[in-house]
VOBA-1610 file (N, C-alpha, C; in pm, whole numbers, padded with zeros to 5 digits, always signed):
BEGIN
Met-00878+00352+01768Met-00696+00393+01737Met-00689+00268+01654Ile-00581+00265+01583Ile-00536+00183+01477Ile-00396+00199+01489Asn-00313+00094+01464Asn-00170+00091+01472Asn-00120+00104+01306Ala+00030+00123+01238Ala+00027+00164+01154Ala+00177+00056+01123Ile+00128-00036+01004Ile+00313-00090+00979Ile+00343-00056+00864Ile+00486+00000+00823Ile+00519+00041+00709Ile+00636-00097+00647Ile+00591-00136+00571Ile+00711-00229+00521Ile+00816-00171+00466Ala+00939-00204+00484Ala+01068-00174+00421Ala+01179-00262+00430Gly+01166-00368+00349Gly+01236-00471+00316Gly+01335-00381+00241Gly+01451-00484+00176Gly+01584-00442+00168Gly+01573-00429+00010Gln+01460-00394-00038Gln+01435-00318-00231Gln+01489-00189-00235Ser+01542-00209-00394Ser+01626-00111-00402Ser+01548-00044-00537Ile+01596+00093-00577Ile+01515+00130-00706Ile+01564+00050-00816Lys+01497+00005-00920Lys+01556-00033-01082Lys+01595+00071-01110Gly+01713+00071-01177Gly+01793+00134-01235Gly+01901+00177-01147Met+01887+00229-00989Met+01946+00278-00913Met+01966+00147-00801Glu+02044+00073-00830Glu+02061-00075-00721Glu+02185-00058-00632Glu+02280+00048-00696Glu+02359+00067-00616Glu+02323+00164-00469Ser+02219+00275-00484Ser+02176+00293-00354Ser+02117+00247-00255Gly+02078+00104-00255Gly+02089-00014-00124Gly+01923+00031-00133Asn+01874+00015+00010Asn+01711+00040+00019Asn+01656+00109-00008Lys+01556+00134-00077Lys+01491+00232-00116Lys+01428+00348-00027Ala+01393+00264+00112Ala+01364+00284+00217Ala+01443+00433+00241Leu+01568+00451+00256Leu+01660+00535+00275Leu+01711+00612+00190Tyr+01649+00623+00066Tyr+01741+00694-00042Tyr+01657+00845-00035Ser+01731+00941-00069Ser+01710+01035-00006Ser+01643+01158-00161Ile+01517+01213-00107Ile+01459+01266-00192Ile+01422+01422-00159Asn+01493+01510-00219Asn+01457+01664-00161Asn+01532+01646-00037Gly+01661+01607-00022Gly+01690+01635+00140Gly+01602+01524+00251Lys+01548+01425+00195Lys+01439+01378+00317Lys+01430+01219+00276Met+01440+01132+00358Met+01427+00986+00320Met+01350+00938+00279Met+01318+00867+00167Met+01203+00813+00118Met+01078+00771+00240Ile+01109+00702+00320Ile+01056+00671+00425Ile+00977+00742+00530Glu+01072+00853+00538Glu+01026+00954+00664Glu+00910+01036+00615Tyr+00863+01061+00477Tyr+00754+01115+00407Tyr+00615+01020+00465Val+00630+00881+00466Val+00561+00811+00504Val+00526+00808+00626Ile+00625+00793+00764Ile+00617+00826+00871Ile+00576+00954+00899Asp+00585+01083+00863Asp+00525+01196+00913Asp+00438+01183+00878Ala+00387+01146+00755Ala+00246+01162+00740Ala+00147+01095+00789Leu+00179+00950+00879Leu+00120+00869+00945Leu+00146+00932+01086Arg+00225+00961+01110Arg+00220+01026+01286Arg+00138+01107+01290Val+00077+01188+01215Val-00016+01302+01267Val-00124+01255+01198Ala-00185+01152+01156Ala-00293+01122+01077Ala-00378+01050+01224Asn-00508+01100+01178Asn-00632+01056+01298Asn-00626+00925+01348Asp-00650+00877+01461Asp-00628+00761+01520Asp-00553+00660+01463Val-00417+00730+01441Val-00298+00623+01445Val-00227+00610+01611Lys-00232+00471+01639Lys-00147+00480+01775Lys-00011+00499+01773Lys+00004+00362+01728Lys+00146+00342+01697Lys+00198+00305+01540Val+00317+00337+01527Val+00407+00319+01400Val+00523+00262+01391Val+00496+00159+01353Val+00633+00035+01364Val+00684+00048+01179Val+00800-00036+01180Val+00877-00024+01068Val+00925-00186+01074Val+00888-00268+00920Val+00943-00365+00944Val+01072-00376+00854Gly+01156-00453+00866Gly+01263-00442+00741Gly+01389-00459+00852Pro+01512-00487+00759Pro+01621-00515+00848Pro+01680-00382+00933Lys+01683-00455+01030Lys+01711-00331+01150Lys+01855-00296+01159Cys+01955-00349+01088Cys+02048-00296+01092Cys+02045-00165+01001Ser+01979-00147+00917Ser+01975-00055+00812Ser+01864+00056+00902Phe+01813+00072+00989Phe+01747+00166+01045Phe+01788+00218+01190Ser+01849+00115+01238Ser+01856+00176+01379Ser+01948+00309+01385Asn+01936+00415+01498Asn+02028+00497+01546Asn+01968+00590+01369Ile+01887+00566+01286Ile+01830+00652+01204Ile+01691+00698+01226Leu+01588+00582+01278Leu+01461+00617+01257Leu+01380+00602+01407Asp+01479+00552+01512Asp+01457+00528+01675Asp+01364+00636+01717His+01406+00754+01680His+01354+00884+01709His+01184+00908+01672Lys+01179+00823+01553Lys+01044+00900+01487Lys+00967+00788+01492Ile+00961+00644+01521Ile+00906+00564+01565Ile+00861+00519+01677Asp+00768+00406+01666Asp+00765+00295+01824Asp+00865+00198+01829Ala+00894+00079+01691Ala+00970+00056+01686Ala+01010-00027+01545Ile+01115-00086+01548Ile+01187-00149+01450Ile+01181-00324+01457Ile+01069-00375+01357Ile+01047-00508+01378Ile+01186-00551+01274Asp+01263-00692+01307Asp+01376-00723+01221Asp+01318-00819+01087Ser+01309-00784+00998Ser+01227-00903+00884Ser+01311-00852+00768Asn+01365-00948+00691Asn+01408-00928+00547Asn+01334-01015+00415Gly+01199-01067+00430Gly+01119-01166+00384Gly+01060-01138+00303Thr+00962-01189+00198Thr+00874-01150+00121Thr+00771-01024+00154Leu+00703-00933+00075Leu+00597-00864+00162Leu+00521-00944+00272Met+00469-01050+00196Met+00362-01090+00340Met+00459-01137+00474Glu+00562-01195+00448Glu+00623-01219+00577Glu+00643-01145+00676Asn+00678-00992+00601Asn+00712-00881+00646Asn+00574-00842+00714Val+00490-00864+00638Val+00345-00834+00693Val+00313-00872+00834Met+00339-01030+00827Met+00306-01143+00912Met+00396-01076+01066Ala+00513-01054+01029Ala+00613-01001+01129Ala+00544-00875+01211Gly+00497-00779+01121Gly+00438-00664+01188Gly+00325-00708+01299Val+00254-00744+01197Val+00102-00809+01286Val+00147-00856+01403Lys+00221-00977+01391Lys+00282-01109+01485Lys+00335-00977+01603Tyr+00398-00856+01595Tyr+00462-00804+01724Tyr+00339-00705+01799Leu+00224-00651+01686Leu+00135-00553+01739Leu+00054-00650+01817Gly+00021-00778+01807Gly-00102-00842+01825Gly-00224-00860+01764Asn-00323-00852+01826Asn-00448-00804+01777Asn-00474-00702+01860Asp-00406-00571+01854Asp-00446-00470+01941Asp-00535-00373+01843Gly-00610-00449+01806Gly-00699-00351+01700Gly-00663-00351+01568Asn-00721-00267+01429Asn-00714-00304+01348Asn-00588-00187+01270Val-00541-00239+01133Val-00391-00225+01137Val-00360-00193+00997Leu-00298-00082+00984Leu-00308-00016+00888Leu-00157-00034+00810Ile-00111-00112+00686Ile-00023-00144+00656Ile+00037-00055+00508Cys+00140-00015+00524Cys+00194+00099+00399Cys+00311+00032+00361Thr+00349+00092+00207Thr+00489+00056+00172Thr+00546+00167+00196Cys+00711+00141+00213Cys+00822+00263+00236Cys+00778+00377+00126Asp+00734+00345+00020Asp+00831+00391-00152Asp+00670+00477-00181Ile+00649+00557-00140Ile+00544+00632-00157Ile+00516+00817-00063Pro+00644+00840-00080Pro+00684+00980-00041Pro+00565+01099-00083Leu+00501+01101-00180Leu+00380+01202-00215Leu+00271+01163-00132Ile+00254+01068-00015Ile+00116+01038+00027Ile+00139+01192+00155Thr+00006+01210+00167Thr-00007+01320+00267Thr-00133+01264+00371Thr-00126+01341+00495Thr-00207+01306+00616Thr-00342+01299+00573Glu-00372+01383+00502Glu-00528+01417+00423Glu-00569+01285+00350Ala-00492+01248+00280Ala-00508+01113+00204Ala-00500+01005+00276Val-00462+00998+00406Val-00454+00875+00493Val-00588+00920+00596Asn-00586+00997+00663Asn-00694+01030+00683Asn-00829+01008+00671Asp-00869+01042+00502Asp-00977+00960+00394Asp-00973+00847+00388Phe-00891+00744+00403Phe-00938+00632+00375Phe-00922+00545+00484Ile-00896+00596+00598Ile-00946+00555+00732Ile-01076+00596+00763Thr-01096+00744+00744Thr-01257+00716+00797Thr-01309+00659+00720Asn-01319+00620+00578Asn-01384+00553+00486Asn-01401+00399+00512Ala-01264+00383+00571Ala-01237+00166+00599Ala-01330+00198+00688Lys-01323+00254+00831Lys-01389+00242+00940Lys-01571+00267+00911Leu-01592+00339+00822Leu-01724+00342+00782Leu-01744+00227+00728Ser-01710+00158+00615Ser-01729+00019+00588Ser-01773-00078+00645Cys-01704-00082+00761Cys-01703-00197+00857Cys-01632-00380+00825Ala-01566-00348+00736Ala-01510-00452+00658Ala-01383-00490+00728Asp-01352-00572+00720Asp-01212-00666+00763Asp-01080-00636+00689Leu-01112-00581+00562Leu-00993-00559+00475Leu-01048-00468+00345Cys-01002-00346+00369Cys-00995-00225+00255Cys-00886-00192+00193Tyr-00893-00182+00060Tyr-00757-00161+00003Tyr-00867-00002-00119Pro-00766+00081-00100Pro-00797+00177-00195Pro-00790+00195-00331Ile-00895+00242-00430Ile-00852+00245-00550Ile-00853+00390-00597Val-00785+00405-00722Val-00795+00578-00784Val-00841+00559-00912Glu-00964+00654-00971Glu-00964+00670-01135Glu-00843+00695-01225Lys-00846+00673-01320Lys-00723+00701-01405Lys-00717+00855-01418Ala-00858+00887-01435Ala-00877+01046-01475Ala-00803+01128-01357Ile-00820+01115-01234Ile-00783+01166-01118Ile-00634+01167-01139Asn-00584+01031-01155Asn-00445+01028-01113Asn-00380+01094-01245Asp-00389+01087-01355Asp-00367+01164-01476Asp-00329+01321-01431Ala-00451+01372-01375Ala-00500+01507-01380Ala-00390+01580-01270Lys-00335+01503-01153Lys-00257+01529-01064Lys-00140+01531-01082Tyr-00115+01362-01128Tyr+00047+01293-01134Tyr+00056+01249-01289Pro+00058+01357-01346Pro+00062+01283-01522Pro+00221+01222-01550Asn+00278+01225-01454Asn+00435+01202-01462Asn+00472+01070-01434Met+00380+01017-01289Met+00408+00914-01230Met+00324+00785-01288Glu+00437+00622-01381Glu+00335+00561-01473Glu+00254+00480-01344Arg+00137+00409-01370Arg+00073+00321-01314Arg-00006+00223-01381Thr-00027+00129-01301Thr-00079-00030-01393Thr-00241+00020-01360Tyr-00316+00047-01462Tyr-00447+00038-01452Tyr-00530-00069-01470Val-00675-00091-01435Val-00772-00230-01478Val-00878-00157-01513Lys-00924-00206-01589Lys-01084-00117-01701Lys-01176-00194-01577Met-01275-00105-01540Met-01378-00179-01479Met-01480-00098-01616Lys-01612-00197-01550Lys-01742-00099-01564Lys-01740+00017-01522Glu-01647+00069-01409Glu-01687+00202-01381Glu-01588+00286-01429Gly-01514+00232-01529Gly-01365+00314-01553Gly-01246+00275-01523Lys-01131+00332-01549Lys-00991+00247-01529Lys-00947+00264-01398Phe-00918+00233-01309Phe-00849+00247-01142Phe-00698+00183-01164Thr-00656+00242-01057Thr-00521+00200-01008Thr-00511+00158-00849Gly-00468+00045-00803Gly-00482+00059-00647Gly-00358+00117-00585Gly-00427+00153-00470Gly-00296+00222-00394Gly-00169+00105-00284Asn-00119+00175-00216Asn-00010+00087-00151Asn-00050+00111+00004Ile-00170+00078+00039Ile-00217+00078+00167Ile-00309+00013+00185Phe-00294-00074+00303Phe-00412-00182+00343Phe-00477-00153+00481Tyr-00586-00173+00509Tyr-00675-00158+00602Tyr-00732-00286+00664Ile-00681-00342+00730Ile-00694-00487+00786Ile-00713-00529+00942Asn-00824-00607+00951Asn-00861-00678+01089Asn-00726-00757+01122Pro-00650-00786+01184Pro-00515-00864+01193Pro-00546-00995+01225Lys-00708-01042+01294Lys-00744-01135+01308Lys-00788-01240+01184Val-00775-01181+01072Val-00844-01248+00989Val-00721-01315+00837Val-00627-01202+00891Val-00483-01243+00791Val-00451-01392+00800Gln-00386-01463+00891Gln-00366-01572+00917Gln-00409-01699+00849Arg-00577-01656+00870Arg-00657-01761+00793Arg-00641-01787+00636Asn-00608-01640+00557Asn-00586-01699+00411Asn-00442-01644+00389Tyr-00363-01686+00448Tyr-00210-01641+00441Tyr-00159-01685+00278Ala-00198-01816+00271Ala-00117-01868+00114Ala-00199-01808-00003Phe-00327-01786+00018Phe-00413-01696-00118Phe-00350-01584-00075Ala-00332-01485+00002Ala-00279-01362+00045Ala-00140-01318-00011Glu-00064-01420-00015Glu+00051-01423-00069Glu+00091-01416-00214Arg+00031-01494-00264Arg+00000-01483-00439Arg-00067-01378-00445Leu-00182-01358-00390Leu-00236-01204-00476Leu-00157-01112-00458Val-00066-01116-00346Val+00037-00989-00336Val+00158-01028-00421Ser+00194-01092-00469Ser+00306-01140-00573Ser+00240-01075-00727Tyr+00091-01086-00715Tyr+00038-01029-00901Tyr-00006-00922-00864Arg+00024-00846-00735Arg-00027-00729-00725Arg-00005-00625-00838Lys+00099-00623-00946Lys+00108-00547-01047Lys+00072-00632-01214Lys+00009-00778-01196Lys-00027-00819-01288Lys-00190-00853-01259Pro-00291-00744-01311Pro-00400-00779-01265Pro-00470-00918-01349Ile-00445-00922-01432Ile-00474-01044-01524Ile-00420-01178-01423Lys-00324-01204-01427Lys-00310-01269-01316Lys-00362-01310-01192Met-00365-01202-01146Met-00446-01139-00994Met-00626-01207-01010Ala-00669-01182-01140Ala-00781-01187-01150Ala-00817-01377-01197Arg-00680-01412-01257Arg-00690-01566-01305Arg-00721-01639-01148Leu-00643-01563-01050Leu-00677-01671-00891Leu-00792-01689-00868Met-00910-01592-00898Met-01018-01534-00883Met-01100-01673-00900Ser-01074-01673-01068Ser-01148-01831-01163Ser-01110-01754-01330Phe-01104-01864-01367Phe-01079-01861-01530Phe-01170-01724-01580Asn-01325-01778-01572Asn-01448-01704-01613Asn-01416-01564-01559Phe-01357-01556-01409Phe-01351-01382-01401Phe-01269-01279-01459Met-01161-01430-01492Met-01039-01313-01534Met-01082-01290-01699Ile-01153-01363-01773Ile-01184-01331-01903Ile-01311-01216-01902Arg-01377-01211-01803Arg-01472-01089-01789Arg-01392-00984-01770Leu-01291-01004-01672Leu-01209-00869-01654Leu-01145-00834-01780Ile-01076-00900-01846Ile-01033-00862-01981Ile-01123-00787-02100Ile-01230-00852-02082Ile-01313-00745-02155Ile-01404-00668-02137Gly-01374-00635-01996Gly-01431-00515-01902Gly-01533-00496-01866Arg-01620-00626-01828Arg-01726-00667-01762Arg-01739-00666-01625Ile-01657-00673-01584Ile-01624-00652-01396Ile-01700-00518-01358Thr-01769-00531-01244Thr-01769-00379-01159Thr-01693-00413-01042Ile-01681-00309-00955Ile-01596-00303-00835Ile-01659-00370-00727Asn-01821-00384-00752Asn-01895-00542-00613Asn-01874-00632-00647Met-01845-00663-00833Met-01823-00775-00837Met-01724-00842-00781Val-01565-00817-00805Val-01452-00832-00726Val-01466-00832-00563Glu-01521-00732-00521Glu-01561-00754-00373Glu-01611-00882-00323Arg-01772-00939-00404Arg-01808-01022-00355Arg-01743-01174-00386Lys-01685-01157-00500Lys-01594-01255-00540Lys-01471-01306-00446Phe-01443-01191-00399Phe-01294-01167-00280Phe-01334-01256-00150Thr-01490-01203-00130Thr-01499-01250+00015Thr-01554-01387-00019Glu-01623-01417-00124Glu-01689-01542-00150Glu-01534-01669-00150Ile-01445-01588-00187Ile-01320-01751-00172Ile-01236-01711-00043Thr-01208-01634+00017Thr-01190-01584+00148Thr-01243-01590+00246Gly-01368-01554+00241Gly-01452-01538+00371Gly-01457-01406+00425Ile-01337-01326+00390Ile-01269-01182+00433Ile-01417-01096+00378Asn-01466-01003+00459Asn-01545-00906+00402Asn-01440-00794+00387Ala-01451-00775+00253Ala-01342-00712+00183Ala-01418-00578+00116Lys-01372-00477+00082Lys-01409-00359+00058Lys-01326-00269-00050Ala-01336-00219-00137Ala-01252-00139-00222Ala-01301-00024-00183Ile-01210+00074-00150Ile-01259+00240-00119Ile-01192+00309-00236Val-01255+00384-00293Val-01249+00457-00421Val-01228+00611-00342Ser-01072+00610-00367Ser-01012+00770-00322Ser-01012+00855-00410Leu-01018+00968-00390Leu-01018+01098-00442Leu-00864+01163-00415Tyr-00780+01074-00336Tyr-00635+01080-00314Tyr-00541+01027-00405Pro-00491+01074-00506Pro-00384+00981-00565Pro-00235+00946-00540Glu-00228+01040-00407Glu-00113+00999-00352Glu-00082+00889-00276Ile-00221+00841-00273Ile-00209+00717-00155Ile-00164+00586-00247Gly-00111+00616-00400Gly-00061+00488-00485Gly+00029+00545-00578Gln+00118+00641-00535Gln+00242+00681-00621Gln+00346+00586-00570Asp+00389+00493-00581Asp+00480+00439-00557Asp+00626+00457-00606Val+00721+00465-00584Val+00860+00485-00626Val+00960+00381-00644Asp+00941+00305-00772Asp+01009+00190-00813Asp+01145+00196-00904Lys+01118+00314-00991Lys+01237+00304-01087Lys+01256+00432-01130Thr+01430+00470-01173Thr+01479+00613-01187Thr+01367+00705-01229Gly+01285+00684-01322Gly+01200+00819-01356Gly+01095+00816-01277Asp+01067+00749-01160Asp+00967+00755-01070Asp+01022+00856-00950Val+01179+00850-00927Val+01235+00922-00849Val+01265+01060-00910Tyr+01263+01087-01015Tyr+01271+01241-01088Tyr+01142+01299-01074Ala+01046+01226-01062Ala+00911+01308-01081Ala+00868+01323-00966Ala+00859+01239-00863Ala+00863+01231-00744Ala+00936+01390-00675Ala+01059+01344-00707Ala+01126+01504-00637Ala+01074+01619-00722Gly+01023+01654-00826Gly+00961+01724-00891Gly+00840+01801-00823Tyr+00747+01696-00837Tyr+00633+01715-00730Tyr+00612+01760-00594Leu+00740+01715-00524Leu+00743+01731-00377Leu+00825+01869-00393Asn+00916+01952-00479Asn+00916+02031-00482Asn+00827+02154-00510Ala+00761+02128-00588Ala+00657+02196-00627Ala+00540+02240-00488Arg+00580+02095-00446Arg+00454+02150-00335Arg+00490+02230-00234Gly+00625+02214-00176Gly+00722+02318-00103Gly+00735+02254+00010
//
């Protein structure tokens, strides 16, 4: 069994700042975070689902849907650590952002299954551009060119909580560059960054370099479910997600 942490800080949707915390923004009559909660609640092996964010925003709204609300309004990594501290070392943890309303239980189950099979301490899903474009052409994503093709990252992590604190500073910098692949590669090394720019890096090379730097056994999970990475950051994303959810019924 694993526990799930949903990160729901006070961020708003770009261009719709007046709407407040994006987690509570309603898409097709349902709060964005509810889509994530509902997908996790019936996922295989998920034991507890907790939300990390400003408690005053969620109390009396989500209490009946989740196991706990952890009050925190810091950086993404600070919120992650607040959730990990609350749950302790009670098994591995699934960390999700609150802004992926297209997520499905099938996508979560597939990721968990492959993460467990990898026996890694940290797993991160990636989706090939062709698969993403075929299913969600109106959702804008950031891609990295690898030898195997162009990939975008997901918005879910599978981690062993025991390894997080050992590499907190590096992880915080890595997360801050999550949508800037060149800067992220520069954290690995200058040579690594150049090789990424010219498309000479393989997925396995990234895994090995990350493990070399952090000592963490990390694996990229190639997912066939693009729902796992469709975060809603700006106005256009809201309209696109609403359309896809409506078509899904």
